[in-house]
C-alpha positions in Angstrom: -22.6 1.7 15.9 -20.7 -1.0 14.3 -17.0 0.1 13.8 -15.2 -0.7 11.4 -11.2 0.5 11.0 -7.6 -1.0 10.1 -4.9 -0.7 12.9 -2.4 1.6 10.6 0.6 3.3 11.6 -0.8 6.8 10.9 -4.6 6.9 11.0 -7.9 4.6 11.7 -10.7 4.4 9.8 -12.8 5.2 12.1 -11.3 8.4 12.1 -12.9 8.5 8.6 -16.2 7.5 9.3 -18.2 4.5 11.0 -18.8 1.8 7.7 -20.1 -1.6 7.4 -17.9 -4.5 7.9 -16.4 -5.8 4.7 -16.1 -9.5 3.5 -13.5 -11.9 4.3 -13.7 -14.3 2.1 -13.1 -18.1 3.3 -9.3 -19.1 1.1 -8.6 -22.8 0.5 -5.1 -23.8 -0.7 -4.6 -24.2 -4.6 -2.6 -24.9 -7.7 0.0 -22.3 -8.0 -1.4 -21.8 -12.0 -5.0 -20.9 -10.5 -4.4 -17.4 -10.1 -2.6 -17.4 -13.7 -6.6 -15.7 -15.8 -9.8 -15.3 -14.5 -11.0 -14.2 -11.2 -9.5 -15.7 -8.4 -9.2 -15.7 -4.4 -7.9 -17.6 -2.5 -4.2 -18.8 -0.7 -1.5 -19.5 -2.8 1.7 -21.7 -1.7 4.9 -19.9 -2.5 7.1 -22.7 -1.2 8.9 -23.3 2.1 5.3 -24.4 3.7 3.7 -20.9 3.4 0.7 -19.9 1.8 -0.1 -16.1 1.2 -3.7 -14.4 0.0 -4.3 -13.4 -3.5 -7.0 -11.9 -5.3 -6.9 -11.1 -9.0 -9.0 -9.9 -11.8 -9.1 -8.3 -15.7 -7.5 -9.5 -17.8 -4.1 -7.4 -20.1 -0.7 -6.5 -19.8 1.2 -4.4 -17.6 -0.2 -6.6 -14.4 -1.1 -3.8 -12.2 -0.3 -4.2 -8.2 -1.2 -3.5 -4.8 0.3 -2.8 -1.6 -1.6 -2.5 1.6 0.2 0.3 4.1 1.0 -1.3 7.2 -0.8 -3.8 9.2 -4.0 -3.2 6.5 -5.5 -5.7 5.1 -5.9 -6.3 1.1 -9.9 -4.9 1.2 -9.0 -1.3 1.8 -8.4 -1.7 -2.2 -11.8 -3.6 -2.8 -14.2 -3.0 0.1 -15.9 0.2 0.4 -15.0 1.2 3.8 -16.6 4.3 3.7 -20.3 4.6 2.2 -20.9 0.9 2.3 -24.2 1.1 1.8 -23.9 3.0 -1.0 -20.5 1.8 -2.5 -18.7 3.3 -5.4 -16.1 1.4 -7.7 -12.8 0.8 -5.5 -9.1 0.6 -6.9 -9.3 -3.4 -7.5 -12.6 -3.3 -9.5 -12.1 0.0 -11.1 -8.8 -1.3 -12.5 -9.6 -5.0 -13.9 -11.8 -3.2 -16.6 -9.0 -2.0 -18.1 -5.8 -4.4 -17.4 -4.8 -7.3 -14.5 -4.8 -6.7 -11.5 -4.0 -8.3 -7.8 -4.0 -7.2 -4.8 -2.9 -9.6 -1.6 -2.4 -9.9 1.6 0.6 -9.9 4.2 1.1 -12.1 7.1 0.3 -10.3 10.5 -2.0 -8.0 9.3 -5.8 -7.5 11.0 -9.0 -5.4 10.9 -11.0 -5.1 14.1 -15.0 -5.3 14.1 -16.7 -4.0 17.1 -13.9 -6.4 18.9 -13.9 -8.8 16.9 -11.0 -9.9 15.0 -10.5 -10.7 11.6 -7.1 -12.0 11.2 -4.9 -11.8 8.1 -5.9 -14.7 5.5 -2.5 -15.7 5.0 0.1 -17.9 7.1 1.4 -16.1 10.0 5.4 -15.6 9.8 7.5 -14.3 13.1 7.8 -11.1 13.3 9.3 -8.6 13.5 10.3 -8.2 9.6 11.8 -6.0 7.3 11.0 -4.6 4.5 13.7 -7.3 2.2 10.9 -9.6 3.5 8.5 -8.1 2.7 9.4 -7.8 -1.3 10.8 -11.2 -1.0 7.5 -12.5 0.5 5.7 -10.6 -2.9 8.3 -11.7 -5.7 8.3 -15.5 -4.7 4.3 -15.1 -4.4 4.0 -13.7 -8.4 6.2 -16.1 -9.5 3.9 -19.0 -8.0 0.4 -18.3 -8.5 2.2 -17.7 -12.3 1.2 -13.8 -12.5 2.8 -12.5 -15.3 5.0 -9.5 -15.4 5.9 -6.6 -16.3 4.1 -5.0 -13.9 3.3 -1.4 -12.6 2.8 -1.6 -8.5 1.0 0.8 -6.3 2.0 1.5 -3.2 -0.3 3.2 -0.1 1.9 4.3 3.2 4.8 1.9 4.0 3.7 -0.1 0.9 4.8 2.8 -0.9 8.5 2.4 0.2 8.1 -1.8 -0.1 7.4 -1.4 -3.7 9.9 0.7 -4.2 12.4 -1.4 -2.8 10.7 -4.0 -5.3 11.4 -2.3 -8.4 15.3 -0.9 -6.7 15.6 -4.6 -6.4 14.0 -6.1 -9.1 14.2 -3.4 -11.9 13.5 -5.7 -14.6 10.2 -6.3 -13.7 8.7 -2.9 -12.6 7.6 -0.7 -15.4 5.6 2.2 -13.6 4.4 3.3 -9.7 2.0 4.4 -8.2 2.6 5.9 -4.6 -0.3 6.6 -2.8 0.8 8.8 0.6 3.5 6.5 0.8 6.4 6.4 3.2 9.2 8.6 2.2 12.8 7.8 3.7 13.3 11.6 3.7 10.6 12.1 6.9 13.9 12.2 9.5 15.6 15.2 7.9 12.3 17.2 7.7 11.5 16.4 11.1 13.8 17.6 13.8 15.6 14.5 16.0 13.0 14.4 18.7 9.8 15.5 16.3 11.5 12.0 14.3 11.7 10.2 17.9 8.5 10.8 18.4 6.8 10.3 15.6 8.6 7.0 15.5 6.9 5.9 19.0 3.4 6.9 17.1 3.7 4.9 14.6 4.5 2.4 15.8 2.0 2.0 18.6 -0.2 -1.1 19.2 -3.9 -1.5 18.9 -4.0 -2.9 23.0 -6.7 -5.3 21.3 -3.4 -7.0 19.5 -0.9 -6.5 21.9 -0.6 -10.3 23.6 -0.7 -11.6 19.7 2.5 -12.5 18.6 1.9 -12.7 14.3 0.3 -9.2 14.4 2.7 -7.3 11.5 5.4 -5.8 13.5 8.6 -3.9 10.9 11.7 -1.4 12.2 9.9 1.9 10.0 13.9 3.3 10.8 15.1 0.0 9.4 13.1 0.5 6.5 13.8 3.8 5.6 17.7 3.1 5.8 17.4 -0.1 4.1 15.1 2.4 1.3 17.7 4.9 1.3 20.5 2.5 0.3 18.9 1.0 -2.0 17.1 4.4 -3.6 21.3 5.8 -3.7 22.9 2.1 -5.5 19.9 1.3 -8.0 17.7 4.6 -8.6 14.3 4.5 -10.1 15.2 5.3 -13.7 13.2 6.2 -16.4 9.7 5.3 -15.7 5.6 6.3 -15.1 5.6 7.3 -11.6 2.3 9.5 -10.2 2.6 10.4 -6.5 -1.2 11.1 -4.9 -0.5 13.5 -1.4 -3.4 13.5 1.0 -5.0 17.3 1.6 -7.1 16.7 4.3 -5.2 15.8 7.4 -3.8 12.6 9.1 -6.0 13.6 12.8 -3.6 13.5 14.5 -2.9 16.3 17.7 -0.8 17.9 19.6 -1.4 15.1 22.4 -0.6 12.0 20.2 2.2 13.3 18.8 4.0 15.3 21.3 4.5 18.3 19.0 2.9 20.6 16.9 0.7 18.4 14.1 1.1 21.4 11.5 5.1 20.5 11.7 3.6 17.1 10.8 2.5 17.8 8.0 4.3 20.3 6.5 7.2 17.3 6.2 5.1 14.5 5.1 3.9 17.1 2.3 7.3 17.9 1.0 9.0 14.8 1.8 5.8 13.9 -1.0 7.1 16.5 -3.3 10.8 14.8 -2.9 8.9 11.1 -4.2 7.9 13.0 -7.6 12.3 13.6 -8.1 12.4 10.0 -8.8 11.5 9.7 -11.6 11.7 12.2 -15.0 8.7 13.9 -15.7 6.7 12.3 -12.7 2.9 13.6 -11.8 1.8 14.7 -8.6 -1.6 14.8 -7.6 -3.0 16.2 -4.2 -6.6 14.9 -3.5 -8.0 17.5 -1.6 -11.2 15.0 -0.2 -8.7 12.6 1.7 -7.2 12.3 4.6 -3.9 9.4 4.9 -6.3 6.9 3.0 -6.7 8.4 -0.8 -7.9 5.0 -2.5 -10.7 4.6 -0.1 -11.3 8.1 0.4 -10.7 8.7 -3.2 -10.6 5.9 -5.0 -11.3 7.5 -8.6 -8.2 9.2 -8.2 -6.0 6.0 -7.6 -7.8 4.5 -10.7 -7.3 7.1 -12.8 -3.7 7.9 -11.6 -3.0 3.6 -12.2 -4.7 4.3 -16.0 -2.1 6.9 -16.7 0.8 5.0 -16.1 -0.8 1.8 -17.7 -1.8 3.4 -20.6 1.6 5.4 -20.3 4.0 1.6 -20.7 1.3 0.3 -23.6 2.3 4.1 -25.4 5.2 5.9 -24.4 3.7 8.9 -25.7 1.6 9.2 -24.1 3.4 10.2 -20.7 5.3 12.9 -22.9 2.5 15.6 -22.0 1.6 15.8 -18.5 -2.2 15.8 -17.1 -3.2 19.5 -16.6 
């Protein structure tokens, strides 16, 4: 049986459903201005002999930028990997109907289809990487591709930490955030030291198929959390519209996987998600009751709706004054 899964630190798509393989575009180098307007998918030269894969659609502002989770390709925003026989409107397509939206692919992410590797469409870089280097890459990409701001950043899982760090690093460029079951640096405080150490071992595991690949995305979660903690203290998020989406179904990890009761992780994760709501006044909190960790794949309509709310708030700030029921 064809089985599509993305290697993610928290849960594999194979735990959700068997699905068909996504279509991976054949990217070729392009002129920097090629991504500025219209539908675009290809490689962008960001300097120093490096290229990153980018896809943009739609028109209008603010521009929405989608950041995938750890080791996840950009196709988590574009392909219906849950029910490919009856594809729904996925995040990038749905958002493109009301504003400009771009998704990109970090070096080292990967998908595996029946044992066949689909590597990142971006050029490889030495591993491990830091959260700061991810943010620097995204900034360079948006400038090189002439993707104009201001930006609403959407981040899933560890990508949520990356977009928050981007907002702390370049606050004048970011006017809204949507955090999709995002990693929180507070998680370590909500687990015991033994649980935190065990959890880091789980999320840092490498799939056996990728064990010998030096280009496979590798990031120190504890170091990234420390970086985010310092950035959040020195550069608080401020007055921007924020929506936090949290999963409503369990991760699917067992006590054998974790070394401690999975309910402890679920409680800690939910508390951390609720803590993210406190980053900005008036932030909205939504629980995706039918989703596990990959909300954008299981309930893409919720992600699209959350982004629309933030985009409309940027365009008409009064629309954010009364929280939606």
